[in-house]
C-alpha positions in Angstrom: 127.1 88.8 114.9 123.9 89.7 113.1 122.0 87.3 110.8 121.0 90.1 108.5 122.0 93.7 108.2 120.0 96.0 105.9 122.0 99.1 105.5 121.0 102.6 104.5 117.2 102.2 104.2 114.5 104.8 104.6 112.8 103.0 107.6 109.1 103.4 108.3 108.0 101.9 111.6 104.4 101.1 110.6 103.1 103.2 113.5 102.6 106.4 111.4 105.8 108.2 112.4 108.0 109.9 109.8 110.8 107.7 108.2 114.4 107.7 109.4 117.5 106.9 107.3 118.9 104.0 109.2 120.4 100.5 109.3 118.3 97.6 110.6 119.9 94.6 112.3 118.2 91.2 112.6 119.1 88.3 114.8 117.1 85.1 115.7 114.1 86.3 113.8 113.8 89.7 115.5 114.8 93.3 114.9 117.6 93.9 117.4 118.9 97.3 116.4 117.8 100.3 114.3 120.3 103.1 113.7 123.9 103.3 112.6 125.2 99.7 112.9 128.8 98.6 112.8 128.3 95.0 113.8 129.0 92.4 111.1 126.3 90.3 109.6 126.1 87.0 107.8 124.0 88.6 105.1 124.3 92.3 104.1 121.7 94.1 102.0 122.5 97.5 100.7 119.2 99.4 100.6 120.7 102.6 99.1 117.7 104.6 100.3 115.0 102.2 99.4 111.9 102.1 101.7 112.0 99.4 104.4 108.6 98.9 106.1 106.8 96.2 108.1 105.3 93.4 106.0 101.7 93.8 105.0 99.1 92.2 107.2 96.3 90.6 105.2 93.2 89.9 107.3 91.0 88.3 104.6 92.4 85.3 102.8 91.3 81.8 101.9 94.5 79.8 101.9 93.1 77.1 104.1 93.4 74.4 101.4 96.3 75.8 99.3 98.7 75.9 102.3 98.6 72.1 102.6 100.3 71.8 99.2 101.9 75.2 98.8 103.7 76.4 101.9 104.8 79.6 100.1 101.1 80.8 100.0 101.8 82.3 96.6 101.3 84.9 95.3 100.9 86.8 98.6 104.4 86.6 99.8 105.7 87.9 96.5 103.3 90.8 96.9 104.6 92.0 100.3 102.3 90.1 102.6 104.0 88.5 105.7 100.9 87.7 107.8 97.7 86.1 106.4 94.5 85.3 108.2 92.6 82.3 106.7 89.2 80.8 107.1 87.3 84.1 106.4 83.5 84.0 105.8 83.4 80.7 107.8 84.7 78.6 104.9 87.7 76.3 105.3 88.6 72.6 105.8 88.8 72.1 109.5 87.2 70.5 111.4 86.3 67.8 108.9 85.5 64.1 109.6 87.0 61.9 107.0 83.6 60.9 105.6 82.8 64.5 104.8 86.0 65.5 103.0 84.4 65.3 99.5 81.4 67.4 100.7 83.6 70.0 102.2 85.8 70.4 99.1 82.9 70.4 96.7 81.3 73.3 98.6 84.6 75.1 98.8 85.2 74.7 95.1 82.0 76.6 94.3 81.7 79.2 97.0 85.3 80.3 96.7 85.8 79.6 93.0 88.5 76.9 93.4 89.1 74.1 90.9 87.6 70.9 92.4 90.2 68.6 90.7 93.0 70.7 92.2 91.4 70.5 95.6 90.8 66.8 95.4 94.4 66.1 94.3 96.1 68.8 96.3 94.7 68.9 99.8 96.8 66.9 102.2 94.5 65.5 104.9 96.5 64.9 108.1 93.7 66.0 110.4 90.0 65.8 111.3 89.7 68.1 114.3 90.6 71.8 114.3 93.6 71.4 116.7 95.0 68.7 114.4 94.8 71.1 111.5 96.8 73.6 113.5 99.4 71.0 114.2 99.6 70.2 110.5 100.2 73.8 109.8 103.1 73.8 112.3 104.6 70.8 110.5 104.2 72.4 107.1 106.1 75.5 108.3 104.5 78.0 105.8 106.6 80.9 104.4 104.2 83.4 105.9 102.7 83.8 109.4 99.2 82.4 109.4 96.2 82.7 111.7 93.0 80.7 111.2 89.3 81.4 111.9 86.9 78.9 113.3 84.3 78.7 110.5 80.6 78.6 110.9 79.9 76.6 107.7 82.7 74.2 108.3 81.6 73.5 111.9 78.0 73.2 110.9 78.9 70.6 108.3 81.2 68.7 110.7 78.3 68.5 113.2 75.2 68.2 111.0 76.7 66.4 108.0 74.7 66.7 104.7 71.8 68.2 106.7 73.9 71.3 107.3 72.7 72.9 104.0 69.1 71.7 104.4 67.9 72.3 108.0 67.6 75.8 109.3 67.4 74.8 112.9 69.9 72.3 114.4 68.8 70.1 117.3 69.6 71.4 120.8 72.4 68.8 121.0 73.8 69.8 117.6 73.8 73.5 118.6 75.7 72.7 121.8 78.1 70.5 119.8 78.8 73.5 117.5 79.4 75.8 120.4 81.9 73.3 121.8 83.6 73.2 118.4 84.0 76.9 118.5 85.3 76.8 122.0 87.8 74.1 121.2 89.0 75.9 118.2 89.6 79.1 120.2 91.5 77.2 122.9 93.6 75.6 120.1 94.5 79.0 118.8 91.8 80.2 116.4 91.9 83.9 115.9 88.1 84.1 116.2 84.9 83.0 114.6 83.7 83.8 111.0 80.4 83.3 109.3 78.4 84.4 106.2 74.8 85.3 105.5 75.8 86.5 102.0 73.4 85.7 99.1 76.5 85.3 96.9 77.6 82.2 98.9 76.2 79.1 97.3 77.7 75.6 97.6 78.0 72.6 95.3 75.0 71.9 93.1 73.4 75.2 94.0 72.8 74.2 97.6 73.2 77.1 100.1 76.4 77.2 102.1 75.4 76.0 105.6 75.8 79.3 107.5 73.6 81.2 105.1 70.5 79.4 106.2 71.3 79.5 109.9 69.1 81.5 112.2 70.1 84.6 114.1 69.6 82.6 117.3 72.2 80.1 116.1 74.6 82.9 115.1 74.3 84.5 118.5 74.7 81.2 120.3 78.0 80.6 118.5 79.4 84.1 118.8 78.5 84.1 122.5 81.5 81.7 123.0 83.8 84.5 122.1 82.6 86.5 125.1 82.6 83.4 127.3 86.3 82.7 126.4 87.2 86.4 126.4 89.2 86.0 123.2 88.8 86.2 119.4 87.3 88.5 116.8 84.1 88.0 114.9 84.1 88.4 111.1 80.9 88.2 109.0 80.1 88.3 105.3 76.8 90.0 106.0 74.5 90.3 103.0 71.2 91.9 104.0 70.3 89.7 107.1 73.2 90.6 109.4 72.7 94.4 109.6 75.1 96.8 111.3 72.7 96.9 114.2 72.9 93.2 114.7 76.7 93.2 114.3 76.9 96.0 116.9 74.7 94.1 119.3 77.0 91.1 119.0 80.0 93.3 119.7 78.1 94.7 122.8 77.0 91.3 124.0 80.4 89.6 123.6 82.8 92.5 124.2 84.7 91.4 121.2 85.7 93.3 118.0 83.4 92.6 115.0 84.1 93.0 111.3 81.8 93.4 108.3 82.8 92.1 104.9 80.2 92.7 102.1 79.8 94.2 98.7 77.2 96.4 100.3 80.2 98.4 101.8 81.8 98.8 98.4 81.2 101.8 96.2 78.6 101.3 93.5 77.6 104.2 91.3 74.0 102.9 91.3 73.8 103.3 95.1 76.6 105.7 96.0 75.3 106.6 99.4 74.7 103.0 100.7 78.3 102.0 101.2 79.3 105.1 103.2 76.3 104.6 105.5 77.8 101.3 106.7 81.0 103.1 107.6 79.2 105.9 109.4 77.1 103.4 111.4 80.2 101.5 112.3 81.8 104.7 113.5 78.8 105.4 115.6 79.0 102.0 117.2 82.7 102.6 118.0 81.8 105.9 119.6 79.3 103.9 121.8 82.2 101.6 122.9 81.3 98.7 120.6 84.0 97.8 118.2 82.5 97.4 114.7 84.8 97.8 111.7 84.5 97.4 107.9 87.0 95.3 106.0 87.8 97.6 103.2 88.8 96.8 99.6 91.2 99.4 98.1 91.1 98.3 94.5 88.4 97.8 91.8 86.6 94.5 92.3 86.6 92.9 88.9 85.9 89.3 87.9 87.0 87.5 84.7 84.3 84.9 84.0 82.6 82.8 81.3 79.0 81.6 81.2 80.3 78.0 81.7 81.1 79.2 85.3 79.1 82.4 85.9 79.9 82.8 89.6 79.2 86.5 89.6 75.6 85.9 88.4 74.6 83.0 90.6 72.9 85.0 93.3 70.1 86.0 90.9 67.1 83.7 91.2 67.0 83.2 87.4 70.3 81.3 87.7 69.0 78.7 90.2 68.7 76.2 87.4 72.1 77.1 86.1 73.7 76.0 89.4 72.7 72.4 88.9 72.9 72.2 85.1 75.4 70.2 83.1 77.5 72.0 80.6 75.4 70.5 77.7 72.2 71.9 79.3 73.6 75.5 79.8 73.3 76.5 76.1 69.6 75.5 76.1 69.0 77.5 79.3 70.7 80.6 78.1 68.9 80.6 74.8 65.5 80.3 76.4 63.5 83.6 76.2 61.7 82.7 79.5 65.1 82.5 81.3 66.2 85.8 79.9 62.9 87.4 80.9 63.4 86.1 84.5 66.9 87.5 84.5 65.7 90.9 83.3 63.2 90.9 86.1 65.9 90.0 88.7 67.9 93.1 87.5 65.0 95.4 88.2 65.2 94.7 91.9 68.4 92.8 92.7 68.8 91.2 96.1 71.0 93.1 98.6 74.6 92.1 98.4 74.3 90.8 94.8 77.5 91.3 92.7 75.9 92.4 89.4 73.2 95.0 89.7 72.4 95.4 86.0 74.8 98.1 84.8 76.0 96.7 81.5 78.6 99.4 81.2 80.5 97.5 83.9 80.6 94.2 81.9 83.2 94.1 79.1 84.1 91.6 76.5 87.4 90.3 77.7 88.6 87.6 75.3 86.9 86.2 72.3 87.5 82.9 70.4 86.1 83.8 67.0 88.2 85.9 64.6 85.2 88.0 63.6 84.7 88.9 67.3 88.3 90.1 68.0 87.3 93.8 67.5 84.7 93.4 70.3 87.4 92.9 73.0 87.4 95.8 75.5 83.9 96.9 74.5 81.2 97.1 77.2 78.0 95.1 76.7 76.1 98.4 76.9 78.0 99.9 74.1 77.8 96.8 72.0 74.0 96.7 72.5 73.7 100.3 71.6 75.8 99.7 68.5 73.6 96.8 67.4 70.3 98.3 68.5 69.5 95.3 70.7 68.8 94.5 74.4 72.0 94.1 76.4 70.7 90.8 77.9 70.3 89.3 74.5 73.6 90.7 73.3 75.4 89.2 76.3 74.0 85.7 76.0 74.0 85.6 72.2 77.7 86.4 72.0 78.6 83.7 74.5 76.4 81.1 72.7 78.0 81.9 69.4 81.4 80.9 70.9 80.3 77.8 72.7 80.2 79.7 76.0 84.0 80.2 75.8 83.8 84.0 75.7 85.6 85.7 78.6 83.8 88.7 80.2 85.2 91.1 82.7 82.8 92.4 85.3 84.0 95.7 87.0 81.3 95.9 89.5 82.5 97.8 92.6 85.1 100.2 93.9 85.5 101.4 90.3 85.3 105.2 90.8 88.1 106.8 92.7 86.0 109.7 93.9 83.6 107.3 95.5 86.2 105.0 97.0 88.5 107.6 98.5 86.1 108.4 101.4 85.9 104.7 102.2 89.7 104.0 102.3 90.1 107.1 104.4 87.3 106.3 106.9 88.5 105.6 110.4 86.0 102.7 110.7 87.6 100.9 107.8 90.5 98.5 107.8 92.4 98.1 104.5 92.5 94.4 103.5 90.1 92.1 101.6 92.4 90.4 99.1 90.5 87.1 99.0 93.9 85.5 98.3 93.6 81.8 97.6 90.1 82.1 96.3 88.3 82.9 93.1 91.4 81.9 91.3 89.8 81.5 87.9 88.2 85.0 88.0 90.6 87.4 89.8 93.7 88.0 91.8 93.5 90.8 94.4 96.4 89.4 96.5 98.4 92.5 95.6 96.0 94.9 97.4 98.8 96.3 99.6 101.2 97.2 96.7 98.2 98.7 94.8 97.3 100.8 97.8 100.9 102.1 98.1 101.1 102.9 94.4 97.6 104.3 93.8 96.3 105.8 97.0 99.7 106.9 98.4 102.1 107.7 95.6 99.8 108.6 92.7 96.7 110.0 94.3 98.3 111.4 97.5 95.3 110.5 99.6 97.7 109.3 102.3 101.2 110.3 103.1 103.7 107.4 103.1 103.9 107.1 106.9 100.1 106.9 107.4 99.5 104.8 104.3 102.0 102.2 105.5 100.4 102.2 109.0 97.0 101.4 107.4 98.5 98.2 105.9 100.6 97.1 108.8 100.1 98.0 112.5 96.5 99.0 112.2 95.1 95.7 110.8 97.3 93.7 113.2 96.0 95.7 116.2 92.4 95.6 115.1 92.6 91.8 114.9 94.5 91.7 118.2 97.6 90.1 116.6 100.5 90.9 118.9 103.8 92.3 117.7 103.1 92.3 114.0 102.9 95.2 111.6 105.6 97.3 113.2 109.3 97.7 112.5 111.0 98.4 115.9 113.6 96.9 118.1 112.3 93.7 119.7 109.6 93.1 117.1 109.5 90.1 114.7 111.5 90.9 111.6 108.6 90.9 109.1 109.8 93.3 106.5 109.2 94.6 102.9 112.0 96.5 101.0 110.6 98.4 98.1 111.2 101.3 95.7 108.4 103.9 96.3 108.8 105.2 92.8 108.2 101.8 91.2 106.1 99.8 93.7 102.9 98.3 92.3 101.5 95.2 90.7 101.3 93.8 87.2 98.0 92.9 85.4 96.8 89.4 86.0 98.8 86.5 84.5 97.3 83.1 83.8 99.3 80.1 85.1 98.7 76.4 85.1 100.6 75.6 88.3 97.8 74.2 90.6 97.4 70.5 91.3 95.9 68.5 88.4 97.2 71.2 86.0 94.5 73.6 86.9 95.0 77.3 86.1 94.8 80.4 88.2 95.3 84.1 87.9 98.2 85.7 89.6 100.0 89.0 89.8 103.7 89.8 90.0 105.2 92.6 92.2 106.7 95.8 90.8 109.5 97.6 92.7 109.9 95.0 95.4 113.4 94.2 96.4 112.9 91.7 99.2 110.3 90.3 101.7 111.4 88.8 105.0 109.3 86.8 107.5 110.7 86.4 111.0 114.1 87.5 109.7 114.3 85.1 106.7 114.0 86.4 103.2 111.2 84.5 101.4 111.1 86.5 98.2 113.8 88.5 96.5 111.5 90.6 94.2 111.9 88.1 91.4 111.1 84.7 92.9 110.4 82.8 96.1 113.6 81.4 97.6 114.0 77.7 98.0 114.0 77.1 101.8 114.2 73.8 103.7 111.6 75.1 106.2 109.4 78.2 105.9 110.0 80.8 108.6 106.3 81.6 109.1 104.7 81.0 112.5 101.2 79.6 113.2 99.8 82.5 115.3 97.7 81.1 118.1 98.0 83.7 120.9 96.2 87.0 120.6 95.8 90.1 122.7 92.6 90.4 124.7 
């Protein structure tokens, strides 16, 4: 007897082949038969021609903390994701000596835009070492399959303590200790090693995140462990220091796949040729036998922010004082003509990898808190400045100051012109992912990237046919990260599945919820056109809500293809 029978679906295998009208039988967490099935099942789902595809594989999430209090990893499971890779950019919570827990969470709260009170109340510490964290994940039994990176900043903090954000060069003993931490994590099942040189990555109190001040020598010493162990992938939030040439040389030296994640690879109308050059250089590296890929966002990168928490602006040097200022001091800073002059100067030559490059047409008034300002909602700062005959920098800060810095702005900085993004999502050196799920919760929610990709780039724009579009979300990312068996719907494979209506599939606008620990709020999205999500044969979401399960069906992935 089958555990589940899905009858009459349009089945896509995730490998790019055309669909077939078929039944799918599941037993003991795996697909056991695809075709016309007469065997009885404990649970029958009538698909009536709906599309059944492998679950989406999300290679870029930050659920490391959230998973300890929320095994559903919401909202990703609702949005079709069945496998999530955590610890990206080298940020996470393991390894972490007990004495450094507060330091680790404070840094995480800033660099990944997470509410500190929610982290302090929510994170369940049952570990110090990385292998102990993996054991805790196994006890948690998450709803989704999860894999975890060994993280540069986390390891640097665990080894160097508070000096990790201050000293560029570790001692020889500290560097060797970091190498052994990477080695131990890989042997405990880490999917690879992740780091960041991004200028956007600052920690608590304006201090740099530890990896961002590390030398290239240190980076190469740590990535060398991947080659020595002959396992794992390397992921880097690059900024300007870790160039494609350096990334390719690491791929060549280690023999391991390398992945770039940076806003420099996202379309920006001010520098339209820059992003594509990264993809072309990656393709050239691949042609030379060195695996270098770009983690590719498929949706506009937008941030909802206020000047009480201006994450999107913190990489500008004018904001260095803002990082350490109390809320009472912020109004004084923003009203200072000298501060505004420094900010204008920053915008004339922004640092590589900076989120906001000075185009005020891409910053809109989102929500106002003064009745007289309601009519401004939806207007760009550029249009408002032109209407008033004022400088946009002054208009921006004056509006926020007039509302006690409560004004919400929406920054639409990258990937916001389809004609510029299409060549990127189609590029063979790109891998569709980059949800940042679990992070930047106050500003954005891109966890629905896969459903957006299906609705926008496949159905509405026709840039991909359905078979190839589904492949780009499933088997391709799994294979690039050496995740065995995932991202395909075939006999013998784990039954990670998404049932959806191709005519309706998509995502809602962001919704604000106060469902985090300590009553903190976050932005989430709901699915459209989703009829069911299964992980290892167990339904985790029915299209309306997560199912209440005694134990999540997700597996902690700890064995990867060479």
